[in-house]
C-alpha positions as CSV (number, residue, x, y, z in Angstrom):
1,X,6.7,-23.6,-6.8
2,X,4.3,-26.5,-7.0
3,X,1.0,-26.5,-5.0
4,X,2.3,-29.3,-2.8
5,X,5.5,-27.5,-1.9
6,X,5.8,-26.8,1.9
7,X,5.1,-23.3,3.0
8,X,8.1,-21.6,4.5
9,X,7.8,-21.3,8.3
10,X,6.5,-17.9,9.5
11,X,7.3,-16.8,13.1
12,X,4.1,-17.1,15.2
13,X,2.7,-14.3,17.4
14,X,-0.6,-14.5,19.1
15,X,-3.3,-12.2,17.8
16,X,-4.6,-11.6,21.3
17,X,-2.3,-10.7,24.2
18,X,-3.1,-11.7,27.8
19,X,-4.0,-8.1,28.5
20,X,-6.7,-8.3,25.8
21,X,-8.2,-11.6,26.8
22,X,-11.7,-11.0,28.1
23,X,-14.9,-12.9,28.7
24,X,-17.1,-12.4,25.6
25,X,-20.3,-10.4,25.7
26,X,-23.4,-12.5,25.6
27,X,-26.9,-12.1,24.2
28,X,-29.6,-11.9,26.9
29,X,-33.4,-11.3,26.7
30,X,-34.6,-7.7,26.1
31,X,-35.5,-6.0,29.4
32,X,-34.4,-4.0,32.4
33,X,-31.5,-5.3,34.5
34,X,-29.6,-4.3,37.6
35,X,-26.0,-4.1,36.5
36,X,-22.7,-3.5,38.2
37,X,-19.9,-1.6,36.5
38,X,-16.5,-3.4,36.3
39,X,-14.6,-0.4,35.0
40,X,-13.7,1.1,31.6
41,X,-10.9,0.9,29.1
42,X,-8.4,3.5,28.1
43,X,-9.8,6.0,25.7
44,X,-9.3,5.6,21.9
45,X,-9.2,8.6,19.6
46,X,-10.1,8.8,15.9
47,X,-10.4,11.8,13.6
48,X,-14.1,12.2,14.5
49,X,-14.4,11.1,18.2
50,X,-12.8,9.9,21.4
51,X,-14.4,6.8,23.0
52,X,-14.0,4.3,25.7
53,X,-15.7,1.0,26.6
54,X,-17.5,0.3,29.8
55,X,-17.9,-3.2,31.2
56,X,-21.1,-4.2,33.1
57,X,-22.1,-7.4,34.9
58,X,-25.7,-8.4,35.3
59,X,-26.6,-8.7,38.9
60,X,-30.3,-9.3,38.7
61,X,-33.2,-9.4,36.2
62,X,-36.6,-7.9,36.5
63,X,-39.3,-9.5,38.7
64,X,-40.7,-11.3,35.8
65,X,-37.4,-13.0,35.1
66,X,-35.1,-12.5,38.1
67,X,-32.4,-14.9,36.9
68,X,-32.3,-13.9,33.3
69,X,-28.8,-13.1,32.1
70,X,-27.4,-13.5,35.6
71,X,-23.7,-13.0,35.6
72,X,-23.6,-12.0,31.9
73,X,-21.2,-9.3,30.9
74,X,-22.0,-6.5,28.5
75,X,-19.6,-4.0,26.9
76,X,-20.8,-0.7,25.7
77,X,-18.9,1.9,23.7
78,X,-19.2,5.3,25.4
79,X,-18.4,8.6,23.6
80,X,-16.2,11.0,25.5
81,X,-16.5,13.6,22.8
82,X,-17.7,13.8,19.2
83,X,-16.0,16.4,17.0
84,X,-19.3,17.0,15.1
85,X,-21.3,17.0,18.3
86,X,-23.4,14.2,17.0
87,X,-26.2,12.9,19.2
88,X,-26.4,9.3,17.9
89,X,-24.0,8.0,20.4
90,X,-23.8,7.0,24.1
91,X,-22.4,10.0,26.0
92,X,-19.9,9.5,28.8
93,X,-21.7,12.1,30.9
94,X,-24.9,10.0,31.0
95,X,-23.1,6.9,32.0
96,X,-21.2,8.7,34.8
97,X,-24.4,10.3,36.2
98,X,-26.3,7.0,36.1
99,X,-23.4,5.5,38.1
100,X,-23.6,8.2,40.7
101,X,-20.5,10.1,39.7
102,X,-21.8,13.4,38.4
103,X,-18.8,14.9,40.2
104,X,-16.5,13.6,37.5
105,X,-18.6,15.2,34.8
106,X,-18.4,18.5,36.8
107,X,-14.6,18.1,36.9
108,X,-14.5,17.9,33.1
109,X,-16.8,20.9,32.9
110,X,-14.6,22.9,35.3
111,X,-11.5,22.6,33.1
112,X,-10.2,25.9,31.8
113,X,-9.3,26.4,28.1
114,X,-5.7,26.2,29.1
115,X,-6.2,22.9,30.9
116,X,-8.0,21.5,27.9
117,X,-5.3,22.6,25.5
118,X,-2.6,21.0,27.8
119,X,-4.3,17.7,27.9
120,X,-2.5,14.9,26.1
121,X,-3.6,11.4,25.2
122,X,-1.2,10.0,27.9
123,X,-2.7,12.3,30.5
124,X,-6.2,11.5,29.4
125,X,-5.4,7.7,29.7
126,X,-4.2,8.4,33.3
127,X,-7.4,10.2,34.1
128,X,-9.4,7.2,32.8
129,X,-7.4,4.8,34.9
130,X,-8.7,6.8,37.9
131,X,-12.2,7.0,36.4
132,X,-12.3,3.2,36.0
133,X,-11.4,2.8,39.7
134,X,-14.0,5.3,40.7
135,X,-16.9,3.6,38.9
136,X,-15.9,0.0,39.6
137,X,-18.5,-1.6,41.8
138,X,-21.1,1.1,41.2
139,X,-24.6,-0.2,40.2
140,X,-27.3,1.2,38.0
141,X,-30.2,0.1,35.8
142,X,-29.6,-0.9,32.2
143,X,-32.2,-1.0,29.5
144,X,-31.0,-3.9,27.3
145,X,-32.1,-4.2,23.7
146,X,-31.3,-6.3,20.7
147,X,-29.0,-4.7,18.1
148,X,-28.6,-6.0,14.5
149,X,-25.3,-5.1,12.9
150,X,-23.4,-6.9,10.2
151,X,-23.4,-10.2,12.1
152,X,-26.0,-11.9,14.4
153,X,-28.1,-9.8,16.8
154,X,-26.3,-8.9,19.9
155,X,-27.4,-7.3,23.2
156,X,-26.7,-3.7,23.6
157,X,-27.4,-1.2,26.4
158,X,-29.9,1.4,25.1
159,X,-29.9,3.5,28.3
160,X,-28.7,3.6,31.9
161,X,-30.6,4.9,34.9
162,X,-29.6,5.6,38.5
163,X,-29.7,2.7,41.0
164,X,-32.5,4.5,42.9
165,X,-34.9,3.7,40.0
166,X,-34.4,-0.1,40.1
167,X,-37.5,-0.7,42.4
168,X,-39.6,1.0,39.6
169,X,-37.9,-0.6,36.6
170,X,-37.8,-4.1,37.9
171,X,-41.6,-4.2,37.8
172,X,-41.9,-2.5,34.4
173,X,-42.4,-4.1,31.0
174,X,-39.8,-2.9,28.5
175,X,-40.8,-1.3,25.2
176,X,-40.5,-3.8,22.4
177,X,-40.3,-2.3,18.9
178,X,-41.0,-4.1,15.7
179,X,-37.7,-5.9,15.7
180,X,-34.2,-4.9,16.9
181,X,-33.0,-1.3,16.6
182,X,-29.8,0.6,16.8
183,X,-28.6,3.1,19.3
184,X,-30.5,6.3,19.9
185,X,-30.4,9.3,22.2
186,X,-29.9,8.1,25.8
187,X,-31.8,10.1,28.4
188,X,-30.7,9.8,32.0
189,X,-32.2,11.5,35.0
190,X,-29.5,13.4,36.9
191,X,-29.1,12.5,40.5
192,X,-27.6,15.8,41.4
193,X,-24.0,16.6,42.6
194,X,-22.2,13.9,44.5
195,X,-19.9,16.3,46.2
196,X,-17.6,19.2,45.3
197,X,-15.2,18.8,42.4
198,X,-11.5,18.7,43.3
199,X,-9.8,22.0,43.6
200,X,-6.4,23.1,42.5
201,X,-4.7,22.3,39.2
202,X,-5.7,18.6,39.2
203,X,-9.4,18.5,38.8
204,X,-9.4,14.7,39.0
205,X,-7.4,14.3,42.2
206,X,-10.4,13.3,44.3
207,X,-11.8,10.4,42.2
208,X,-10.9,7.7,44.7
209,X,-12.8,9.2,47.6
210,X,-15.7,7.1,49.1
211,X,-19.2,8.3,48.5
């Protein structure tokens, strides 16, 4: 076949379905931001971990730059569990506590060995649909840093803090290291229980309640 010969037609299918079309994450200045959670994705499991992705929208910047990043959306990979119990990740428990839903963490902790062994990926996905609804609209404080990967620097959430600390953090000067860094341990101050965990066989039955 010559170089100028026409290439046989190949049926076309879009690489990205409508369900996967999302506003891209943007890069914003390093600092503390008031963010609102817009929910989370279905969990994804590999041989070493189970993760999900949280979506946050910037509601306000710190007093020094109140309009910085306004309306920007940030996605953060959150680890549900690490097989090797590694600590160089962003734990789901910290994100939920910062968003005022420590009761969901307690529901996971209350699972019996039998309930854990009976959990399937489909069932876990159903639980995360309810978790996504429970955290949607909840606000917290995000410590946003630059992260340098294989491509250009991007904005990443280094830590989340409860909404009650925004009055403190919006006046604070963020720590600026000698250049961008990667993800480290993420300390979050617990806010305490947000109510009793659901009873009965379905520990996640009460996620839609108002708090």
